[in-house]
C-alpha positions in Angstrom: -99.5 66.9 41.3 -100.5 67.0 38.5 -101.0 64.3 35.8 -100.2 60.6 35.5 -100.4 58.3 32.5 -99.2 54.7 32.1 -99.3 52.0 29.5 -98.4 48.3 29.3 -99.0 46.3 26.1 -97.4 45.2 22.9 -97.2 48.4 21.0 -94.8 51.3 21.4 -95.6 53.2 24.6 -94.1 56.6 23.6 -97.0 57.9 21.5 -99.6 56.8 24.0 -97.7 58.5 26.9 -97.2 61.7 25.0 -100.9 61.8 23.8 -102.0 61.1 27.4 -99.9 63.9 28.7 -101.4 66.3 26.1 -104.9 65.3 27.2 -103.9 66.1 30.8 -102.3 69.5 30.0 -105.5 71.3 31.0 -104.8 70.4 34.6 -101.9 72.9 34.8 -98.2 71.9 35.2 -94.7 73.3 34.9 -92.6 70.3 33.7 -93.1 66.9 32.1 -91.3 63.5 31.8 -91.6 59.9 30.9 -89.9 56.5 31.4 -90.1 53.5 29.2 -88.5 50.0 29.7 -86.4 48.4 27.0 -84.0 45.4 27.3 -83.7 45.6 31.1 -83.1 49.4 31.1 -85.1 52.4 32.1 -85.1 55.2 29.5 -86.0 58.4 31.2 -86.6 61.8 29.6 -87.6 65.0 31.4 -88.1 68.6 30.4 -89.2 71.9 32.0 -92.0 73.5 30.2 -94.7 72.2 27.9 -95.4 68.6 26.8 -94.5 69.8 23.3 -90.9 70.4 24.5 -90.8 66.9 26.0 -92.2 65.4 22.8 -89.4 67.2 20.8 -86.7 65.8 23.0 -87.9 62.2 23.1 -86.8 60.1 20.1 -89.8 59.2 17.9 -88.6 55.6 17.9 -88.1 55.4 21.6 -88.2 51.7 22.5 -90.5 50.2 25.1 -94.0 48.8 25.3 -94.3 49.6 29.0 -94.0 53.1 30.4 -95.1 55.9 32.8 -95.3 59.6 32.3 -96.1 62.7 34.4 -96.9 66.4 34.3 -95.6 68.2 37.4 -97.0 71.1 39.3 -94.3 72.0 41.8 -94.9 71.6 45.5 -91.5 70.6 46.9 -88.6 72.1 45.1 -88.4 74.6 42.2 -89.3 74.2 38.6 -86.2 72.4 37.3 -85.4 69.4 35.1 -83.9 67.6 38.1 -87.2 68.0 40.0 -89.4 66.8 37.1 -90.8 63.3 37.2 -90.1 60.4 36.9 -87.7 59.9 39.7 -85.4 56.9 40.1 -83.6 55.1 42.8 -79.8 55.5 43.2 -79.0 52.8 40.6 -81.7 53.7 38.1 -83.6 50.4 38.4 -86.9 51.8 39.6 -88.8 54.8 38.3 -91.7 56.5 40.1 -94.3 59.2 39.2 -96.2 60.7 42.1 -99.1 63.0 42.7 -99.6 64.2 46.2 -97.4 65.1 49.2 -95.1 63.1 51.4 -95.6 64.7 54.8 -92.9 62.7 56.6 -90.3 63.4 53.8 -87.6 64.7 56.1 -87.5 61.7 58.4 -87.6 59.2 55.5 -85.0 61.0 53.5 -82.6 61.3 56.5 -82.8 57.5 57.1 -82.4 56.7 53.4 -79.3 59.0 53.0 -77.8 57.4 56.1 -78.2 54.0 54.3 -76.4 55.3 51.2 -79.2 56.6 48.9 -78.1 59.3 46.5 -80.7 62.0 46.0 -80.7 64.1 42.8 -83.7 66.4 43.4 -85.4 68.5 46.0 -88.7 66.7 45.7 -90.6 64.7 48.3 -91.5 62.3 45.5 -87.9 61.0 45.1 -88.2 59.6 48.6 -90.7 57.0 47.3 -88.4 55.7 44.6 -85.5 55.1 47.1 -87.9 53.6 49.7 -89.3 51.1 47.3 -85.8 50.2 46.1 -84.8 49.7 49.8 -87.5 47.1 50.3 -87.2 45.6 46.8 -83.6 44.7 47.7 -84.9 42.9 50.8 -83.8 45.3 53.5 -85.9 45.7 56.6 -87.1 48.9 58.3 -83.8 49.4 60.1 -81.6 48.7 57.2 -79.8 45.8 58.9 -82.6 43.2 58.8 -83.7 41.2 55.9 -87.3 40.8 54.5 -87.1 37.8 52.2 -90.8 37.8 51.5 -90.5 41.3 50.0 -87.3 41.0 48.1 -87.8 41.0 44.4 -91.6 41.2 44.7 -92.8 44.5 43.1 -96.2 44.6 44.8 -94.8 43.7 48.2 -92.1 46.3 47.9 -94.5 49.1 46.9 -97.0 48.0 49.6 -94.2 48.0 52.3 -92.9 51.3 51.2 -96.2 53.1 51.0 -97.3 51.8 54.4 -94.4 54.0 55.8 -95.4 57.1 53.8 -97.6 59.7 55.6 -99.6 61.9 53.3 -101.4 61.6 50.0 -100.3 59.8 46.9 -101.2 58.5 43.5 -98.1 56.6 42.3 -97.1 54.5 39.4 -93.9 52.5 39.5 -91.9 50.5 36.9 -89.0 48.1 37.5 -86.2 47.6 35.0 -86.1 43.9 35.7 -89.9 43.6 35.4 -90.6 44.9 31.9 -94.2 43.9 31.5 -95.9 45.4 34.6 -96.7 48.6 36.3 -97.5 48.9 40.0 -99.8 51.7 41.1 -101.1 52.8 44.5 -103.6 55.4 45.7 -104.3 57.3 48.9 -106.2 60.5 48.4 -105.0 61.2 44.9 -107.1 59.8 42.0 -106.0 56.9 39.7 -108.0 55.0 37.2 -107.1 51.9 35.3 -108.2 51.4 31.7 -108.8 47.9 30.3 -108.0 47.2 26.6 -107.5 44.2 24.5 -104.0 42.9 25.4 -103.1 46.2 26.9 -103.8 48.1 30.1 -103.7 51.9 30.8 -103.3 54.0 33.9 -104.2 57.7 34.4 -105.0 60.2 37.0 -108.0 61.4 35.0 -110.3 59.2 32.9 -110.4 61.9 30.2 -106.9 60.7 29.2 -108.2 57.2 28.6 -111.2 57.8 26.4 -109.4 57.5 23.0 -108.3 53.9 24.0 -111.0 52.4 26.2 -114.2 53.0 28.1 -113.8 50.1 30.5 -112.2 51.3 33.7 -111.5 50.4 37.3 -111.3 53.3 39.8 -108.7 52.6 42.5 -109.9 53.3 46.0 -107.9 54.9 48.8 -105.2 52.5 50.2 -105.4 50.2 47.3 -102.6 48.9 45.0 -102.9 47.6 41.5 -100.7 45.4 39.4 -101.1 46.2 35.7 -100.1 43.8 33.0 -101.1 43.1 29.4 -103.8 40.7 30.7 -105.5 43.3 32.8 -105.3 44.4 36.5 -105.2 42.8 39.9 -106.0 45.0 42.9 -104.8 44.6 46.5 -105.3 46.3 49.8 -102.4 48.2 51.3 -103.0 46.4 54.6 -102.8 43.0 52.9 -105.0 40.7 50.8 -106.7 41.2 47.4 -109.4 43.7 46.6 -112.4 43.1 44.3 -112.2 45.6 41.4 -115.5 46.8 39.8 -115.4 47.5 36.1 -117.2 50.7 35.1 -118.2 51.9 31.6 -117.3 55.5 30.9 -120.1 57.6 29.6 -119.8 59.5 26.4 -118.6 63.0 27.1 -120.9 65.8 26.1 -119.1 68.6 24.3 -115.7 68.8 22.5 -112.3 68.9 24.2 -110.8 70.6 21.1 -110.5 74.3 20.6 -112.2 74.3 17.2 -112.2 77.7 15.6 -111.3 79.5 18.9 -107.7 80.6 19.7 -107.8 79.0 23.1 -110.0 76.9 25.4 -111.1 79.7 27.8 -112.8 81.7 25.0 -114.4 78.6 23.6 -115.7 77.6 27.0 -117.1 81.0 27.6 -119.0 80.6 24.3 -120.0 77.0 25.3 -122.2 78.3 28.1 -125.5 78.5 26.3 -125.3 74.9 25.2 -123.8 73.8 28.5 -126.7 75.4 30.4 -129.1 73.6 28.1 -127.4 70.3 28.9 -127.6 71.0 32.6 -131.2 72.2 32.6 -132.6 69.9 30.0 -135.3 67.4 31.2 -134.9 68.7 34.8 -137.4 71.6 34.8 -141.1 70.7 35.2 -142.5 74.0 34.1 -146.2 73.1 34.4 -145.7 72.1 38.0 -143.4 74.9 38.7 -140.7 72.6 40.1 -137.6 70.7 39.1 -136.6 67.0 39.3 -133.1 65.9 40.2 -133.3 62.1 40.3 -129.7 61.7 41.4 -130.6 63.2 44.8 -133.2 60.6 45.6 -135.0 63.0 48.0 -138.5 62.3 49.0 -140.8 65.2 49.9 -140.8 64.0 53.5 -137.0 64.2 53.7 -137.1 67.6 52.1 -139.5 68.8 54.8 -137.2 67.4 57.5 -134.1 69.3 56.3 -133.1 71.8 59.0 -130.2 73.5 57.1 -128.4 73.3 53.8 -124.7 73.6 53.5 -122.7 74.1 50.3 -119.0 73.4 50.4 -116.4 74.3 47.8 -113.1 76.0 47.0 -112.3 78.9 44.7 -114.8 79.2 41.9 -116.9 76.4 43.4 -117.1 78.4 46.6 -118.4 81.4 44.8 -121.1 79.3 43.2 -121.9 78.0 46.7 -122.6 81.6 47.8 -125.2 81.9 45.1 -126.7 78.5 45.9 -127.1 79.3 49.6 -128.9 82.6 48.7 -131.2 80.7 46.3 -132.2 78.1 48.9 -132.9 80.7 51.6 -135.0 82.8 49.2 -136.9 80.1 47.4 -137.2 77.4 50.2 -136.9 79.6 53.3 -134.4 77.1 54.8 -131.2 78.4 56.5 -128.3 77.8 54.1 -124.6 78.5 54.2 -121.6 78.5 51.9 -118.4 77.1 53.4 -114.8 77.2 52.2 -113.8 73.5 52.1 -110.1 74.0 53.0 -111.2 75.5 56.4 -114.3 73.4 57.1 -113.0 70.2 58.7 -110.3 71.9 60.7 -112.8 74.0 62.8 -114.4 70.8 64.1 -117.8 71.7 62.7 -121.1 70.8 64.4 -123.2 68.6 62.1 -126.9 68.5 62.6 -128.1 65.0 61.4 -131.2 66.6 59.9 -129.1 68.9 57.7 -128.2 68.4 54.1 -124.8 69.2 52.6 -123.4 69.5 49.0 -119.8 69.0 48.0 -119.3 71.2 45.0 -116.3 70.6 42.6 -115.8 70.7 38.8 -113.3 67.9 38.9 -114.8 66.0 41.7 -111.2 65.4 43.0 -110.5 68.6 45.0 -108.7 67.3 48.0 -110.0 69.9 50.5 -113.6 69.3 49.4 -113.1 65.5 49.6 -111.7 66.0 53.1 -114.7 68.0 54.2 -117.0 65.4 52.7 -115.4 62.7 54.8 -115.7 64.8 57.9 -119.4 65.3 57.4 -119.9 61.6 56.8 -117.9 60.7 59.9 -120.1 63.0 62.0 -123.3 61.4 60.7 -124.3 64.1 58.2 -125.8 63.5 54.8 -123.7 64.9 51.9 -124.3 64.8 48.1 -122.1 65.9 45.2 -122.4 68.6 42.6 -119.7 67.7 40.2 -118.9 67.8 36.5 -116.7 64.6 36.1 -118.7 61.4 36.1 -117.1 58.7 38.3 -114.9 61.2 40.2 -113.9 60.6 43.8 -116.5 63.0 45.2 -119.2 61.5 43.1 -118.3 58.0 44.2 -117.8 58.9 47.8 -121.2 60.7 48.1 -123.1 58.2 46.0 -125.9 60.7 45.4 -125.8 64.1 43.8 -126.1 66.1 40.6 -123.9 66.0 37.5 -123.7 69.5 36.1 -123.0 68.3 32.5 -120.7 71.1 31.4 -118.8 68.9 29.1 -114.9 68.9 29.3 -113.5 72.1 30.7 -109.9 72.3 29.6 -108.9 75.9 30.6 -107.6 76.1 34.1 -109.8 79.1 34.9 -113.3 77.8 35.2 -116.1 79.5 33.3 -118.9 77.2 32.0 -118.6 75.0 35.1 -119.3 78.0 37.3 -122.5 78.8 35.6 -123.6 75.2 35.5 -122.9 74.7 39.2 -125.1 77.6 39.9 -127.8 76.3 37.5 -127.8 73.0 39.3 -128.2 74.7 42.7 -131.1 76.7 41.3 -132.8 73.5 40.3 -132.3 72.1 43.8 -133.6 75.3 45.4 -136.6 75.3 43.1 -137.4 71.6 43.9 -137.0 72.3 47.6 -138.9 75.6 47.4 -142.0 74.0 45.8 -142.1 71.4 48.5 -141.7 73.9 51.4 -142.5 77.5 50.5 -143.3 78.4 46.9 -146.8 78.5 45.4 -147.4 76.9 42.0 -147.5 80.3 40.3 -144.3 81.4 42.0 -142.6 78.1 41.0 -143.8 78.4 37.4 -142.5 82.0 37.2 -139.0 81.0 38.4 -138.9 77.8 36.3 -139.8 79.7 33.1 -137.2 82.4 33.9 -134.6 79.7 34.5 -135.5 77.9 31.3 -135.0 81.2 29.3 -131.5 81.9 30.6 -129.5 79.9 28.0 -131.0 82.0 25.2 -130.3 85.2 27.1 -126.7 84.1 27.6 -126.4 83.3 23.9 -127.8 86.7 23.0 -125.4 88.6 25.3 -122.3 86.8 23.9 -123.2 87.9 20.4 -122.9 91.5 21.5 -120.9 91.8 24.7 -120.6 95.5 24.8 -117.5 97.7 25.5 -115.3 95.1 27.1 -112.2 96.7 25.4 -112.7 100.0 27.2 -112.8 98.2 30.6 -109.6 96.2 29.7 -107.7 99.5 29.0 -108.4 100.6 32.5 -107.6 97.4 34.4 -104.4 96.4 32.7 -102.7 99.6 33.9 -104.1 99.4 37.5 -102.1 98.7 40.7 -105.3 97.0 41.9 -108.9 96.6 40.9 -111.9 96.7 43.3 -115.0 94.6 42.5 -118.3 95.5 44.3 -121.7 93.8 44.4 -124.6 93.2 46.9 -126.6 90.1 47.5 -125.9 87.4 44.9 -123.9 90.0 43.0 -121.3 89.9 45.9 -120.5 86.3 44.8 -120.2 87.5 41.2 -117.8 90.2 42.3 -115.7 87.6 44.0 -115.7 85.4 41.0 -114.8 88.3 38.7 -111.9 89.3 40.8 -110.7 85.7 41.0 -110.8 85.4 37.2 -108.9 88.6 36.6 -106.2 87.5 39.0 -106.0 84.0 37.6 -105.8 84.9 34.0 -104.2 88.4 33.8 -102.3 88.4 37.2 -103.8 91.8 38.1 -104.2 92.3 41.9 -107.9 92.4 42.8 -110.1 92.5 45.8 -113.8 91.9 45.9 -116.2 93.2 48.6 -119.9 93.3 49.3 -120.6 96.9 48.3 -121.7 98.0 51.8 -118.4 96.9 53.2 -116.4 99.1 50.8 -116.3 102.1 53.2 -115.1 99.8 56.0 -111.6 99.5 54.6 -111.1 99.0 50.9 -112.1 102.7 50.1 -108.6 103.6 51.4 -107.2 102.1 48.2 -109.0 104.4 45.9 -107.2 107.2 44.1 -107.9 109.0 40.9 -108.2 106.5 38.1 -108.6 103.4 40.3 -110.8 100.9 38.4 -113.9 99.8 40.4 -116.1 97.1 38.8 -119.7 97.5 40.0 -122.2 94.7 39.5 -125.6 96.3 39.8 -128.4 94.3 38.0 -132.0 95.5 38.4 -132.8 94.0 41.8 -133.9 95.0 45.3 -130.4 96.1 46.3 -129.6 98.1 43.2 -130.1 101.6 44.8 -127.8 100.7 47.7 -125.1 99.5 45.3 -125.4 102.7 43.2 -124.9 104.7 46.3 -121.6 102.9 46.9 -120.7 103.6 43.2 -121.1 107.3 43.9 -118.9 107.1 47.0 -116.2 105.5 44.7 -116.7 108.2 42.0 -116.3 110.9 44.7 -112.7 109.6 45.3 -111.9 109.7 41.6 -112.4 106.1 40.7 -112.9 104.9 37.2 -116.2 103.0 37.2 -117.1 100.0 35.1 -120.8 99.4 35.6 -122.6 96.2 34.8 -126.4 96.6 34.7 -129.6 95.1 33.2 -130.9 96.3 29.9 -133.5 99.0 30.1 -132.2 100.1 33.5 -132.6 103.9 33.9 -129.1 104.0 35.7 -127.3 102.2 32.9 -125.2 105.2 32.0 -123.7 106.0 35.4 -120.4 104.4 34.8 -117.3 105.5 32.8 -117.8 102.2 31.0 -121.3 100.7 30.9 -122.0 97.1 30.1 -125.6 95.9 29.8 -126.7 92.3 30.1 -130.2 90.9 29.4 -132.8 91.3 32.1 -133.9 88.2 34.0 -135.3 87.2 37.4 -133.1 89.0 40.0 -132.0 85.8 41.7 -130.8 84.5 38.3 -128.7 87.5 37.5 -125.3 85.9 38.3 -125.7 83.7 35.2 -125.6 86.8 33.1 -123.6 89.4 35.1 -120.6 87.0 35.3 -120.3 86.9 31.5 -118.7 90.3 31.0 -116.3 89.6 33.9 -115.2 86.4 32.2 -114.6 88.2 29.0 -112.8 91.0 30.9 -110.4 88.6 32.4 -109.8 86.8 29.1 -109.2 90.0 27.1 -107.0 91.5 29.9 -104.9 88.4 29.9 -104.6 88.5 26.2 -103.5 92.1 26.2 -100.9 91.4 28.8 -99.5 88.4 26.9 -100.5 85.8 29.6 -100.9 82.1 29.0 -104.6 82.2 28.9 -105.4 78.5 29.3 -102.6 77.6 31.7 -101.9 80.5 34.1 -98.7 80.3 36.0 -98.7 78.4 39.3 -102.2 77.1 38.9 -103.6 73.6 38.5 -107.0 72.6 37.3 -107.5 69.8 39.7 -106.1 70.5 43.2 -105.5 67.1 44.6 -103.3 68.1 47.5 -104.0 70.3 50.5 
């Protein structure tokens, strides 16, 4: 991990590589580097820190019309210049950038060292550079045999090397004696080729290619690609050519620039009214009290046959899944669950062929969620995607699903994608509910309430209440407890995650009723407790838990609905617009996002790129 960019053409590669890295910065990283080819030499530059530091260190007139570049998020080895990509073989003839993990690193490295390879880093990725060089020089698997068919053939050398690597990879390779090509390979880590006029591009994310081309080829798992000025040839890792399909990238809704905002996270919090309108627009059929999601291609008969609905995601997506499952059970009266994708396939789940599953991911590239998707398909289940990025791996693997249309989300900590994921699940729950359980009047009531939410979000963000007072409490705390019941338990979990991600404040989140079964032991005078208690059927229960916390001296930050008679029970009281109780997460999460943002700002954190985090987690 984390970002790859490549270019082969006639113009100078340096500005394209640096620009591509900048467009990939949102994914999170700790170091960056690039390699260009000029006059039979590899010119390699690497730096710890931001892309701007790399750009300052690389000569503006750096030669080379072919090159590869990378932003690294450390997995093997610390954050050092030696561990930054690209990595080269012992003689500096081959350079490699790599996203993923080499699981059999130790065995491969031991063999290569025995054969004379000189390693300069602690990374697993460097193994790939030496292994490719080994075969490019014509040596066989044992080092003493010769493979004349592979010697000097870049594609054959990469194919032979990667066939011996166990794990995940998205790799790009350049050869000093092959100045006009890049070889790429994919297995579990995304790569997309961009086609221009007399030039070809490579990236781990199509967002990096949009300034240059909209014609792309998505590499599939266990495929290789040979990029040249003329275009791309694709091959199967197991031998033979593949048949690439050229796709046209859609125009991105929204702006990937900060505009008048100091950082992306605050901009994206304020994007939410328009993002929700994009997600909901044209999908709510208010007169019929239902919704239409054409990408699901679900007939009423199939909806009636569904025995269970499963939502699968990681992190913020998992919290959205919790709300989605509650909505399906309440509106459609169908059993529904939210599952953590990183655990799902390893418990050997039982898949009912009549059930319906959704893989939920902002990027559409989350490795754990993609793995769960494949497990469900393997066991005969039906799975669809709920994703933000068009053409992403999950979208293409599932074939059917819902695009949430958040627009580009550049901050590592997700905000607008969270609310749009939930909105998309509400649309599905409404569609399913009208087929199975809801009357027309019930459907119309919910549809009208959902359609009104973007305006309510916009109204709240214009006057968010005393967030500063809550910030003063949490930034001094040893830990912060978040409490909520029902769908508000998912909001509590998301609020705690945001505060940890952005401000690095230790947090725990619990369903309110569970607080006295353990977490209450943490409370002492002044301990901040964030209570999410909108006006719903569980409000009185939640407020009883608030009183239990107050009795231990806790400092209460209360989030309630406007007009609520209990809205002054906290030490800090934040009021959000009133809505249908099932829709409350779309509003109660907003002050928690602002709390995390302002706390991070007060503590001097890197708001958009928190330490150790990556936007798109493409390794397990």
